[in-house]
TORKOL-4160 file (C-alpha; in steps of 0.2 Angstrom, whole numbers, padded with zeros to 4 digits, m for minus):
310
<pt num="1" X="m0104" Y="m1155" Z="0000"/>
<pt num="2" X="m0121" Y="m1148" Z="m0005"/>
<pt num="3" X="m0126" Y="m1137" Z="0009"/>
<pt num="4" X="m0148" Y="m1138" Z="0011"/>
<pt num="5" X="m0156" Y="m1126" Z="0013"/>
<pt num="6" X="m0174" Y="m1138" Z="0016"/>
<pt num="7" X="m0172" Y="m1158" Z="0019"/>
<pt num="8" X="m0190" Y="m1165" Z="0020"/>
<pt num="9" X="m0194" Y="m1177" Z="0028"/>
<pt num="10" X="m0201" Y="m1195" Z="0023"/>
<pt num="11" X="m0208" Y="m1209" Z="0032"/>
<pt num="12" X="m0213" Y="m1222" Z="0021"/>
<pt num="13" X="m0219" Y="m1241" Z="0022"/>
<pt num="14" X="m0231" Y="m1254" Z="0010"/>
<pt num="15" X="m0237" Y="m1239" Z="0002"/>
<pt num="16" X="m0233" Y="m1244" Z="m0016"/>
<pt num="17" X="m0249" Y="m1237" Z="m0023"/>
<pt num="18" X="m0246" Y="m1218" Z="m0015"/>
<pt num="19" X="m0226" Y="m1217" Z="m0017"/>
<pt num="20" X="m0222" Y="m1213" Z="m0036"/>
<pt num="21" X="m0233" Y="m1197" Z="m0034"/>
<pt num="22" X="m0228" Y="m1191" Z="m0016"/>
<pt num="23" X="m0209" Y="m1191" Z="m0022"/>
<pt num="24" X="m0214" Y="m1183" Z="m0039"/>
<pt num="25" X="m0223" Y="m1169" Z="m0031"/>
<pt num="26" X="m0208" Y="m1166" Z="m0021"/>
<pt num="27" X="m0195" Y="m1167" Z="m0035"/>
<pt num="28" X="m0203" Y="m1157" Z="m0044"/>
<pt num="29" X="m0203" Y="m1141" Z="m0033"/>
<pt num="30" X="m0198" Y="m1124" Z="m0039"/>
<pt num="31" X="m0184" Y="m1115" Z="m0029"/>
<pt num="32" X="m0169" Y="m1106" Z="m0029"/>
<pt num="33" X="m0160" Y="m1116" Z="m0017"/>
<pt num="34" X="m0156" Y="m1133" Z="m0016"/>
<pt num="35" X="m0166" Y="m1146" Z="m0005"/>
<pt num="36" X="m0164" Y="m1164" Z="m0002"/>
<pt num="37" X="m0179" Y="m1178" Z="0002"/>
<pt num="38" X="m0173" Y="m1190" Z="0014"/>
<pt num="39" X="m0183" Y="m1206" Z="0013"/>
<pt num="40" X="m0186" Y="m1218" Z="0030"/>
<pt num="41" X="m0191" Y="m1233" Z="0020"/>
<pt num="42" X="m0196" Y="m1246" Z="0034"/>
<pt num="43" X="m0193" Y="m1263" Z="0024"/>
<pt num="44" X="m0208" Y="m1262" Z="0014"/>
<pt num="45" X="m0215" Y="m1281" Z="0011"/>
<pt num="46" X="m0222" Y="m1275" Z="m0005"/>
<pt num="47" X="m0212" Y="m1264" Z="m0021"/>
<pt num="48" X="m0211" Y="m1247" Z="m0010"/>
<pt num="49" X="m0193" Y="m1250" Z="m0008"/>
<pt num="50" X="m0189" Y="m1253" Z="m0026"/>
<pt num="51" X="m0200" Y="m1238" Z="m0031"/>
<pt num="52" X="m0191" Y="m1227" Z="m0019"/>
<pt num="53" X="m0172" Y="m1235" Z="m0029"/>
<pt num="54" X="m0179" Y="m1228" Z="m0047"/>
<pt num="55" X="m0180" Y="m1213" Z="m0042"/>
<pt num="56" X="m0164" Y="m1212" Z="m0033"/>
<pt num="57" X="m0155" Y="m1217" Z="m0049"/>
<pt num="58" X="m0166" Y="m1204" Z="m0058"/>
<pt num="59" X="m0163" Y="m1190" Z="m0046"/>
<pt num="60" X="m0147" Y="m1192" Z="m0037"/>
<pt num="61" X="m0142" Y="m1178" Z="m0030"/>
<pt num="62" X="m0159" Y="m1172" Z="m0023"/>
<pt num="63" X="m0165" Y="m1188" Z="m0013"/>
<pt num="64" X="m0155" Y="m1197" Z="0000"/>
<pt num="65" X="m0164" Y="m1213" Z="0004"/>
<pt num="66" X="m0158" Y="m1221" Z="0019"/>
<pt num="67" X="m0151" Y="m1240" Z="0023"/>
<pt num="68" X="m0163" Y="m1255" Z="0021"/>
<pt num="69" X="m0165" Y="m1262" Z="0039"/>
<pt num="70" X="m0163" Y="m1278" Z="0042"/>
<pt num="71" X="m0182" Y="m1278" Z="0053"/>
<pt num="72" X="m0196" Y="m1267" Z="0053"/>
<pt num="73" X="m0193" Y="m1252" Z="0067"/>
<pt num="74" X="m0210" Y="m1247" Z="0069"/>
<pt num="75" X="m0217" Y="m1231" Z="0063"/>
<pt num="76" X="m0209" Y="m1220" Z="0077"/>
<pt num="77" X="m0191" Y="m1228" Z="0078"/>
<pt num="78" X="m0191" Y="m1224" Z="0058"/>
<pt num="79" X="m0195" Y="m1207" Z="0064"/>
<pt num="80" X="m0183" Y="m1204" Z="0074"/>
<pt num="81" X="m0167" Y="m1209" Z="0066"/>
<pt num="82" X="m0175" Y="m1199" Z="0047"/>
<pt num="83" X="m0174" Y="m1183" Z="0055"/>
<pt num="84" X="m0157" Y="m1187" Z="0063"/>
<pt num="85" X="m0153" Y="m1187" Z="0044"/>
<pt num="86" X="m0161" Y="m1169" Z="0039"/>
<pt num="87" X="m0147" Y="m1157" Z="0038"/>
<pt num="88" X="m0155" Y="m1144" Z="0031"/>
<pt num="89" X="m0157" Y="m1127" Z="0040"/>
<pt num="90" X="m0177" Y="m1132" Z="0038"/>
<pt num="91" X="m0186" Y="m1147" Z="0038"/>
<pt num="92" X="m0201" Y="m1150" Z="0028"/>
<pt num="93" X="m0214" Y="m1167" Z="0032"/>
<pt num="94" X="m0223" Y="m1176" Z="0018"/>
<pt num="95" X="m0227" Y="m1195" Z="0023"/>
<pt num="96" X="m0227" Y="m1208" Z="0008"/>
<pt num="97" X="m0246" Y="m1208" Z="0006"/>
<pt num="98" X="m0248" Y="m1188" Z="0004"/>
<pt num="99" X="m0242" Y="m1176" Z="m0007"/>
<pt num="100" X="m0240" Y="m1160" Z="m0011"/>
<pt num="101" X="m0250" Y="m1148" Z="m0027"/>
<pt num="102" X="m0241" Y="m1130" Z="m0027"/>
<pt num="103" X="m0224" Y="m1131" Z="m0033"/>
<pt num="104" X="m0220" Y="m1117" Z="m0025"/>
<pt num="105" X="m0223" Y="m1124" Z="m0007"/>
<pt num="106" X="m0208" Y="m1123" Z="m0001"/>
<pt num="107" X="m0202" Y="m1108" Z="m0008"/>
<pt num="108" X="m0217" Y="m1099" Z="m0001"/>
<pt num="109" X="m0212" Y="m1106" Z="0016"/>
<pt num="110" X="m0193" Y="m1103" Z="0018"/>
<pt num="111" X="m0198" Y="m1085" Z="0011"/>
<pt num="112" X="m0209" Y="m1081" Z="0026"/>
<pt num="113" X="m0197" Y="m1090" Z="0037"/>
<pt num="114" X="m0182" Y="m1079" Z="0031"/>
<pt num="115" X="m0191" Y="m1063" Z="0032"/>
<pt num="116" X="m0199" Y="m1063" Z="0049"/>
<pt num="117" X="m0184" Y="m1071" Z="0064"/>
<pt num="118" X="m0197" Y="m1072" Z="0074"/>
<pt num="119" X="m0206" Y="m1087" Z="0068"/>
<pt num="120" X="m0200" Y="m1103" Z="0069"/>
<pt num="121" X="m0213" Y="m1115" Z="0059"/>
<pt num="122" X="m0224" Y="m1111" Z="0043"/>
<pt num="123" X="m0241" Y="m1122" Z="0040"/>
<pt num="124" X="m0254" Y="m1120" Z="0026"/>
<pt num="125" X="m0272" Y="m1126" Z="0021"/>
<pt num="126" X="m0273" Y="m1143" Z="0012"/>
<pt num="127" X="m0287" Y="m1154" Z="0007"/>
<pt num="128" X="m0291" Y="m1171" Z="0014"/>
<pt num="129" X="m0294" Y="m1184" Z="0002"/>
<pt num="130" X="m0307" Y="m1198" Z="0007"/>
<pt num="131" X="m0306" Y="m1218" Z="0001"/>
<pt num="132" X="m0321" Y="m1212" Z="m0011"/>
<pt num="133" X="m0314" Y="m1199" Z="m0019"/>
<pt num="134" X="m0318" Y="m1183" Z="m0011"/>
<pt num="135" X="m0308" Y="m1169" Z="m0008"/>
<pt num="136" X="m0312" Y="m1158" Z="0006"/>
<pt num="137" X="m0304" Y="m1142" Z="0009"/>
<pt num="138" X="m0297" Y="m1140" Z="0029"/>
<pt num="139" X="m0293" Y="m1122" Z="0035"/>
<pt num="140" X="m0290" Y="m1114" Z="0049"/>
<pt num="141" X="m0305" Y="m1100" Z="0053"/>
<pt num="142" X="m0297" Y="m1086" Z="0047"/>
<pt num="143" X="m0298" Y="m1078" Z="0064"/>
<pt num="144" X="m0280" Y="m1081" Z="0069"/>
<pt num="145" X="m0266" Y="m1085" Z="0058"/>
<pt num="146" X="m0250" Y="m1085" Z="0071"/>
<pt num="147" X="m0249" Y="m1094" Z="0085"/>
<pt num="148" X="m0236" Y="m1098" Z="0098"/>
<pt num="149" X="m0232" Y="m1111" Z="0113"/>
<pt num="150" X="m0248" Y="m1108" Z="0123"/>
<pt num="151" X="m0258" Y="m1113" Z="0109"/>
<pt num="152" X="m0247" Y="m1128" Z="0102"/>
<pt num="153" X="m0248" Y="m1135" Z="0120"/>
<pt num="154" X="m0267" Y="m1137" Z="0120"/>
<pt num="155" X="m0268" Y="m1141" Z="0099"/>
<pt num="156" X="m0257" Y="m1147" Z="0086"/>
<pt num="157" X="m0262" Y="m1134" Z="0076"/>
<pt num="158" X="m0250" Y="m1137" Z="0060"/>
<pt num="159" X="m0255" Y="m1154" Z="0049"/>
<pt num="160" X="m0238" Y="m1161" Z="0047"/>
<pt num="161" X="m0239" Y="m1163" Z="0026"/>
<pt num="162" X="m0239" Y="m1143" Z="0029"/>
<pt num="163" X="m0226" Y="m1141" Z="0040"/>
<pt num="164" X="m0208" Y="m1131" Z="0037"/>
<pt num="165" X="m0198" Y="m1129" Z="0054"/>
<pt num="166" X="m0181" Y="m1124" Z="0058"/>
<pt num="167" X="m0170" Y="m1137" Z="0060"/>
<pt num="168" X="m0170" Y="m1137" Z="0079"/>
<pt num="169" X="m0165" Y="m1156" Z="0083"/>
<pt num="170" X="m0150" Y="m1153" Z="0072"/>
<pt num="171" X="m0141" Y="m1145" Z="0086"/>
<pt num="172" X="m0153" Y="m1150" Z="0100"/>
<pt num="173" X="m0158" Y="m1168" Z="0095"/>
<pt num="174" X="m0175" Y="m1175" Z="0100"/>
<pt num="175" X="m0180" Y="m1183" Z="0118"/>
<pt num="176" X="m0181" Y="m1200" Z="0120"/>
<pt num="177" X="m0197" Y="m1199" Z="0128"/>
<pt num="178" X="m0204" Y="m1197" Z="0110"/>
<pt num="179" X="m0203" Y="m1214" Z="0106"/>
<pt num="180" X="m0214" Y="m1220" Z="0119"/>
<pt num="181" X="m0229" Y="m1214" Z="0105"/>
<pt num="182" X="m0235" Y="m1218" Z="0090"/>
<pt num="183" X="m0233" Y="m1199" Z="0081"/>
<pt num="184" X="m0219" Y="m1187" Z="0083"/>
<pt num="185" X="m0224" Y="m1172" Z="0074"/>
<pt num="186" X="m0235" Y="m1161" Z="0089"/>
<pt num="187" X="m0218" Y="m1168" Z="0101"/>
<pt num="188" X="m0210" Y="m1161" Z="0090"/>
<pt num="189" X="m0215" Y="m1144" Z="0085"/>
<pt num="190" X="m0216" Y="m1142" Z="0106"/>
<pt num="191" X="m0197" Y="m1145" Z="0105"/>
<pt num="192" X="m0195" Y="m1132" Z="0091"/>
<pt num="193" X="m0201" Y="m1116" Z="0102"/>
<pt num="194" X="m0201" Y="m1122" Z="0118"/>
<pt num="195" X="m0188" Y="m1107" Z="0119"/>
<pt num="196" X="m0195" Y="m1094" Z="0107"/>
<pt num="197" X="m0202" Y="m1095" Z="0091"/>
<pt num="198" X="m0219" Y="m1093" Z="0085"/>
<pt num="199" X="m0231" Y="m1102" Z="0074"/>
<pt num="200" X="m0239" Y="m1096" Z="0055"/>
<pt num="201" X="m0251" Y="m1103" Z="0043"/>
<pt num="202" X="m0251" Y="m1099" Z="0025"/>
<pt num="203" X="m0268" Y="m1096" Z="0017"/>
<pt num="204" X="m0262" Y="m1104" Z="0000"/>
<pt num="205" X="m0267" Y="m1125" Z="m0001"/>
<pt num="206" X="m0252" Y="m1136" Z="m0001"/>
<pt num="207" X="m0255" Y="m1150" Z="0000"/>
<pt num="208" X="m0268" Y="m1166" Z="0001"/>
<pt num="209" X="m0269" Y="m1177" Z="0016"/>
<pt num="210" X="m0276" Y="m1193" Z="0012"/>
<pt num="211" X="m0287" Y="m1199" Z="0025"/>
<pt num="212" X="m0295" Y="m1214" Z="0032"/>
<pt num="213" X="m0277" Y="m1225" Z="0029"/>
<pt num="214" X="m0260" Y="m1228" Z="0040"/>
<pt num="215" X="m0258" Y="m1232" Z="0056"/>
<pt num="216" X="m0266" Y="m1215" Z="0062"/>
<pt num="217" X="m0283" Y="m1220" Z="0056"/>
<pt num="218" X="m0282" Y="m1234" Z="0067"/>
<pt num="219" X="m0281" Y="m1224" Z="0082"/>
<pt num="220" X="m0293" Y="m1211" Z="0076"/>
<pt num="221" X="m0306" Y="m1224" Z="0081"/>
<pt num="222" X="m0306" Y="m1221" Z="0097"/>
<pt num="223" X="m0306" Y="m1203" Z="0103"/>
<pt num="224" X="m0303" Y="m1209" Z="0119"/>
<pt num="225" X="m0287" Y="m1218" Z="0114"/>
<pt num="226" X="m0281" Y="m1200" Z="0104"/>
<pt num="227" X="m0283" Y="m1191" Z="0118"/>
<pt num="228" X="m0275" Y="m1203" Z="0130"/>
<pt num="229" X="m0260" Y="m1204" Z="0120"/>
<pt num="230" X="m0260" Y="m1183" Z="0121"/>
<pt num="231" X="m0263" Y="m1183" Z="0137"/>
<pt num="232" X="m0246" Y="m1195" Z="0140"/>
<pt num="233" X="m0236" Y="m1183" Z="0129"/>
<pt num="234" X="m0242" Y="m1170" Z="0141"/>
<pt num="235" X="m0236" Y="m1177" Z="0155"/>
<pt num="236" X="m0219" Y="m1183" Z="0148"/>
<pt num="237" X="m0217" Y="m1163" Z="0140"/>
<pt num="238" X="m0219" Y="m1159" Z="0159"/>
<pt num="239" X="m0207" Y="m1169" Z="0166"/>
<pt num="240" X="m0195" Y="m1163" Z="0154"/>
<pt num="241" X="m0185" Y="m1150" Z="0161"/>
<pt num="242" X="m0179" Y="m1143" Z="0146"/>
<pt num="243" X="m0198" Y="m1136" Z="0146"/>
<pt num="244" X="m0198" Y="m1129" Z="0163"/>
<pt num="245" X="m0201" Y="m1112" Z="0159"/>
<pt num="246" X="m0217" Y="m1118" Z="0152"/>
<pt num="247" X="m0222" Y="m1129" Z="0167"/>
<pt num="248" X="m0241" Y="m1117" Z="0171"/>
<pt num="249" X="m0247" Y="m1118" Z="0155"/>
<pt num="250" X="m0241" Y="m1136" Z="0154"/>
<pt num="251" X="m0252" Y="m1139" Z="0169"/>
<pt num="252" X="m0267" Y="m1131" Z="0162"/>
<pt num="253" X="m0268" Y="m1140" Z="0146"/>
<pt num="254" X="m0265" Y="m1157" Z="0155"/>
<pt num="255" X="m0282" Y="m1153" Z="0167"/>
<pt num="256" X="m0291" Y="m1146" Z="0149"/>
<pt num="257" X="m0285" Y="m1162" Z="0141"/>
<pt num="258" X="m0291" Y="m1172" Z="0155"/>
<pt num="259" X="m0308" Y="m1166" Z="0156"/>
<pt num="260" X="m0309" Y="m1170" Z="0138"/>
<pt num="261" X="m0302" Y="m1187" Z="0142"/>
<pt num="262" X="m0317" Y="m1190" Z="0152"/>
<pt num="263" X="m0331" Y="m1184" Z="0139"/>
<pt num="264" X="m0322" Y="m1195" Z="0126"/>
<pt num="265" X="m0324" Y="m1210" Z="0141"/>
<pt num="266" X="m0343" Y="m1204" Z="0143"/>
<pt num="267" X="m0346" Y="m1206" Z="0124"/>
<pt num="268" X="m0336" Y="m1222" Z="0123"/>
<pt num="269" X="m0347" Y="m1228" Z="0137"/>
<pt num="270" X="m0331" Y="m1233" Z="0147"/>
<pt num="271" X="m0338" Y="m1226" Z="0163"/>
<pt num="272" X="m0328" Y="m1235" Z="0175"/>
<pt num="273" X="m0312" Y="m1227" Z="0167"/>
<pt num="274" X="m0320" Y="m1212" Z="0168"/>
<pt num="275" X="m0324" Y="m1213" Z="0185"/>
<pt num="276" X="m0307" Y="m1219" Z="0188"/>
<pt num="277" X="m0299" Y="m1205" Z="0180"/>
<pt num="278" X="m0310" Y="m1190" Z="0190"/>
<pt num="279" X="m0304" Y="m1198" Z="0209"/>
<pt num="280" X="m0286" Y="m1198" Z="0200"/>
<pt num="281" X="m0288" Y="m1180" Z="0198"/>
<pt num="282" X="m0296" Y="m1176" Z="0212"/>
<pt num="283" X="m0282" Y="m1186" Z="0224"/>
<pt num="284" X="m0269" Y="m1175" Z="0213"/>
<pt num="285" X="m0275" Y="m1160" Z="0217"/>
<pt num="286" X="m0280" Y="m1161" Z="0234"/>
<pt num="287" X="m0264" Y="m1168" Z="0240"/>
<pt num="288" X="m0250" Y="m1162" Z="0227"/>
<pt num="289" X="m0255" Y="m1143" Z="0220"/>
<pt num="290" X="m0266" Y="m1139" Z="0234"/>
<pt num="291" X="m0279" Y="m1129" Z="0223"/>
<pt num="292" X="m0292" Y="m1135" Z="0240"/>
<pt num="293" X="m0309" Y="m1137" Z="0239"/>
<pt num="294" X="m0315" Y="m1123" Z="0227"/>
<pt num="295" X="m0306" Y="m1134" Z="0212"/>
<pt num="296" X="m0315" Y="m1149" Z="0220"/>
<pt num="297" X="m0328" Y="m1142" Z="0214"/>
<pt num="298" X="m0327" Y="m1135" Z="0201"/>
<pt num="299" X="m0319" Y="m1152" Z="0194"/>
<pt num="300" X="m0334" Y="m1162" Z="0202"/>
<pt num="301" X="m0345" Y="m1148" Z="0188"/>
<pt num="302" X="m0335" Y="m1153" Z="0174"/>
<pt num="303" X="m0338" Y="m1171" Z="0179"/>
<pt num="304" X="m0357" Y="m1168" Z="0180"/>
<pt num="305" X="m0355" Y="m1158" Z="0161"/>
<pt num="306" X="m0347" Y="m1171" Z="0152"/>
<pt num="307" X="m0353" Y="m1187" Z="0161"/>
<pt num="308" X="m0370" Y="m1191" Z="0160"/>
<pt num="309" X="m0369" Y="m1207" Z="0170"/>
<pt num="310" X="m0378" Y="m1198" Z="0188"/>
């Protein structure tokens, strides 16, 4: 049985226009180790499945196509079943509508993690491809290339198409509460470094992320909707006993995210939702976290600054 250094995790559904380019970008990787592409194809109604099967015939030792499902189970359920099939030392992610442009992407990332055992996740810079054909660089500001849990809990710093991480889920399966959300990459990264490990972002541009398509594009039409999902993820992280040693920083992130949600409701003119959230924050802080009048004042000040309705 082949021992794979990397399992490449791919989800696909009705992506017949893109899937061939995506798979080609993976099977053409140049490495000094074995890797396997694991495809979670969720019962597409177009020719996506047939295209995947043709590539399995060509690269049987490199590609594992998961059994077809009787019914479409949805993105996150497909995510959970696919990641369970990844048995490599490391896991990389590449969705079926994105692709890699650096044939040494995996080699560079594995080399970094092998040489830096205190790191658990490595990402890269990328290009964003818009429907009109524009290809735009997306990179970190250059001021910081290393991140820790205390950074990740406030913001997902690793675009999924660039990610490579230690296969912690193999020994510690992901929590079932992830099934409640439309995406799993950020919760997975939090899980990977919940006890230790850091994140590094390589300066290389290794991948292309297609903009304005798929489920994530629909969600992003509402800023408040995205922030609300992230807030609910944080609440589940806080309630998960596996993160008990991170409680203080998680609570700080929840507060910051709630303030952002207030601003999001304001921009979208959802003033009643904003007011309800504010009242809930006041009640919780006063009755549960016991932070007193000073906190109530600072929270009210934040409301005035973020909600221009008074």
